[in-house]
Structure formats: structure tokens, C-alpha cells
N, C-alpha and C positions, 0 to 999 in steps of 0.2 A: 483604493485597493492596497492591500499589503504587498510590498515588493521585496521578496527575498534578495539576498546579496547576489550580484552578477555571477554567472557561471564562470568558474575557473578550473583548469585541469586539476585533477585529484593528485595530491602529493603522495609519493610512495610511502608505504608503511615503514615505520621506524623499526630498527633492529633492537632487540632487548637482550639482556644477559640471560644466560642459560642455567642459573643456579636452581636447585630444587625449590618447589613451591612450598611455602610455609603453611601450617594449618591456619584456618580462619581464626580471628580473634575470639576468645571465649571457648575454644574447643578443648575438650578433655578426653583422655583415652578411655576412661571408664564410663559405663552406663550409656553408651551410644551418644555421648556428648558431642563427638566430632560430627556425626551425621546431623544432629540437631543444629549445630553451629553452621554447617554447610547450608542447610535449608533456610536458616534465619538470614545468613549472608546473602543468599540468592534473592530472597523476598525484599531485602532492603538495598539491593545493589543498584548501580547505575544501569547495568545492562537490562535488568528487568523493567526499568523505566522506558528503555528503548523499545522493548517488546510491547509494553502497554501502549505507547504512542503509535506504534505500527498497527496494533489492533484497533485503536480509535480511528486511524486513517482509513483502514479497510472497512470499518463500520460506516463511516461517512461515505465511502466509495459506493457501497451497496445501497445505503439509504437514499442517496441522490439518484441512484439508478432506478430503484423500484418504485419511487414515488409516482412515476408516470403510470404504473400499473393501476394505481388507485385513481389518479386524476383523469385518466383517459375517458371514464364514463361521464363525469360532469362536463368535461371539455367537449366531448362529442355532441352532447345535448346542446351546449351553449353555442357551438359554432356550426352545428348541422353536418358534422363529418359522417361520411359513410363508413361502414365497417372496413372497406378496402383502404380508405385514406387513414383511418385510425391505425391500421396495420403498418402503413408507411411511417406514421409518427412513432409508433412503438419500435420499429426496426431501425430508425435513423441513428439511434445510439450505437448500434452494432456496425454501422457503416464506418464510423470513426474508430471503433475499437478493433476493426479488422486487421490493421497493420501496425497500429501504434505500439503494441507490446514488443514487436521486433525492433522498431526504432528506439523505443524506450530502453530496451536492454542495451543497445549500443551506447546510448547516452549515459546510462548508469555506469557501464564499464569505464567510460572516459572521465566523467565528472563526479561520480560517486553517488550513493543512494540518498544522502541527506539533501543535497542541492536539488537533484531531480525530483525527489518526492515533494519538496517545498513548492517548486514550480507547478508540479502536477496537481497537488491539492488546491493551490491558489487558482489555477486555471479552471478546474472542474467546479470549484465553488463559485467562481465568477459566472460560469455558464449556467449553473443552477439558479443563482441569485438573479440573473438577467432574464430568466424565462418569462416572468409575468410581463415585463416591458416588451419583449420580443413578440409574445403572443398577441398583445394589443395592437401591434403594428402590421404584422405580416405572418401568415401561417408558415411560409417558407423561411422567414427569419427565425421563427420558433424552432423549426426543424433544424436549422443551422446551429442553434444553441445545443440541441441534443447531439448533433454530430461532434461538436466541440467537446461536449461532455465525454463522449466515447474516446476521442483522441487523447484527452488528458488522463482519463482513468486507466488507459493502457500501460502507464508507467508504474502503477501501484505495486503489482506483484514483482516485477524485476527489482524495484527499489527495496521491497521487503526482503527478498533473497540476498541482496547485496549487504544490507545492514546486518542481517543475521550472520552472514559469513564473517563480517569484520568485527562484530561485537561479542560473539559467543564462541566458547570452546566447542570442539567437535562433540563432546558428550552432552551438550545442552542445546544443540541446534534444533533437534526435534521438538523439545519443549518450547523453545522460542517460536518456532513456526506454529505450534499448536496454539499458543497464546494469541499470536497475530491472526491466525485463521478463525479463531473463535470470534474475534471482532468482525471478521468478514461475514459470518453467519448472523451475528448480533445485528448487523446493519440491515439484513433482510427483515428481521423481526421488528426492529424499530421503525423501518420505513413502512412496512405493511400494517403495523399495529397503530402507530401514532398518526400517520397521515390522515386517515378518516376523522380522527378526533380533532386534529388541528384544522382541517378543512371545515368542519361543522362550526368552528368558532371564528375563524379568520377568513374563510373563503377558499376557493379552489387552489389559489397560488400561495397560501400561507406556508405550507411545508417547504416549498421551494426557497422562500425567503429565509425561513428559520434554519434550514439545513445549510444553506449557503453561508449564513453568518457564523454558524458553528465551524464551518470549514476555515473561514478567515481566522477565527480564534485559535484553531488548531495550528495553523501555520505560524502564528505569532509565538506560541509556546514551543513549537518544534525548532524554529531557527534560533531561539534564545536559550534553550535548555539542552539540546541534543547536539552532539558532535559527530562528524563522519567516522571517526575511529576512536577507540578507547584512549589512545595516547594523547589525543587532543583535548580530552575532557579535563577541565581545571579542578574538579572536585572528586575525581575517582580515587579510591584508596590505593595504596601501594600493593596491598594484597590482591585486590581485584584485578588490577592491571597485569600483575605477574601471573595470576591464575588464568586469565583470558589468553595471554601470550603463550603460556606453556601448553594450554589445551587446544591450540589450533595450529595448523600447519601454515606458517607464514608464506604469503605469495611473494615470489621474487620481485623486487622492485623493477619497474619497467620505465623506459624512456617514454616521454609523451608521444602518443601515436603508435607505439610499437605493437600494442594489442590489435590495432586496426589493420596493421599490415600482415599479421599472421592469419592465414586462412585456416579455419577449422577443418579437420579431416572428415568432411561430410560423406565421402564415398565409403570410408571405412565404417563410420557410424551407421549409415543406412544399410550396411550389409549384415548387421547384427540383429538377431531376433529380439533381444531385450529392448532395443531402440524402437522397433515397431510395436512391441507390446505397450510401451509407455505412450507412444503416439496414439495408438488405438484407444487406450483407456482415457487419455485426456480428450480425445475427439468425442467420445461418447458422453463424457461428463460435460464438455462444452456445448454439446448439441442439446442435451436434455435440460440442463439447469436454466439457461436463458428462456426456454419455452415455458417452464414452470413459473419462473419469476414474472414473465411478461403476461401470461394468461391468468396468473393468480390461482 
């Protein structure tokens, strides 16, 4: 298995000088040249590579999740599962996913999105890759791999938010989230479209093995090409680093563990209507989406 570097506390963000940001290389004042140069700079920047890697991670996240929606039919026939037990298998992913986003968010705040995402993708790829072996030995061992998958995938969205916060200026964060979440939906398409084709050629567990191997490959690229913050990247241009720094409100450096000691104002937050509107909208989305993905 690929083993990312051991977890270490995240270093505080470095302070940068506050001089005005220069125009991107190749920009001209006439004919909209500056806008074109900005677009070209964005598409070839290091930060857009971060967004693309996040999108691939979320694509793998959903592909590994929905493959069971396709495999449940042949597996039920092969092992004689009743519809009730098939429902247990389908729901086991959500048992692990129930609390892991909360724990994952705390880990991301402390260790940073890069490290936690590497461990998360490695762990859920391992659970996916292990599924054929587990199913051949014990149904409950197979269910355990699905629970492990849910636990590991719970860190994906907190890691995505953390990396977008650190790598993108405020004016580009919506675009970055859009790129990453496009990968999230792409994973649904890939998983539901390709899984039957792969199964017809390699057997029921073919997609589990292939998607798991792609996850390990992703981890290798992630830990070798992506850094936790722009200032740590050895190949980032001076312009891009300054552009990111100027476009975001830097977080005040904190002593290790300081964030964990500060209790959020939950009472004040829960007294606001916008908070409950967001909770309600997210609850409805989280209720309907897994049902559609599970039942196909």
C-alpha cells in the first residue's frame, strides 16, 4: 500500500509583503489583453491543478460509493441475499459516513487538507480494493469494508474546503468549488456507467479492484505534486503566489491546539434563521441524494 508521510501539525501560514499585485505576464491594457492574460494564467496555474486533483478525488469518492448500486444485483443472486439483507449491505456505507465528516473536519483543521486527504483516499481505496477478498470470506467482513469506506470518505469534503481556502483568493473560491464538485458528479456518472461494462468483462468485483488501484495512483500524484499551502510549492510563480496572498484574508497564525480549545458560538449560530435554512437545505439534499444513488 502507498503510505503518505506521517501526520504532523500544520505549520502556520507565512506572512507576505503587502505591495500591489502586478499584472500577469503577457497582459496589455488594450483590447482586453489583461482579461485574456488572467484567464490564461488561471488555466495554467498551480492552483487550478489543485482544483483538478480535488475534482479527481471526489470523482473517485463517488465512483467507489455507487459501484455497489450496480454490484448489488449480481451479488444478491450469487450469495442468495434477501432484499432486506441487501438493504443492510447498501446502508452499511452510511453507518461509517454518519459521524466521520465531523471528525474529519477537526483533523483537517489541525493537520491540514493535504495530509488528511491523502490518508482518506488511501484508506477508502484500500477498502474498495479489499472488497473481493472480504466477500469471499465473510459477509460481515464485506460489510465491514463498506463501513470503512464510509469512514474514510467522510473527510473528502472538509479537505476540499480547506484546500480551496488556502489555495484560492476570495474571488475564485466559487470557481474552485465548482471544478471540484463537477468531479463529485462525474464520479456518479463513471461509477454507474462503467461498472456494468467492467463487470461484463472482468466479473462482479472488477470495478472494485480497478477503482481501488486508481485511488492508489491518485495518492501517489497528490503527495508528490501538491503542497498544503501555496507558499510551500517549489514551482509556483512569484506572480501567482502574490496574487493568491493578496486575494485572500490570511488566517491569524495559531499555536498548536489553540483552535481545539476555542469553542464555537453554537448557541448564537443556532439562534439565527440563516443557520437553520442552511441546515434544512443540506438535510434535504443529504436525504434524497443517497436514496437516488443507492436505488439507481
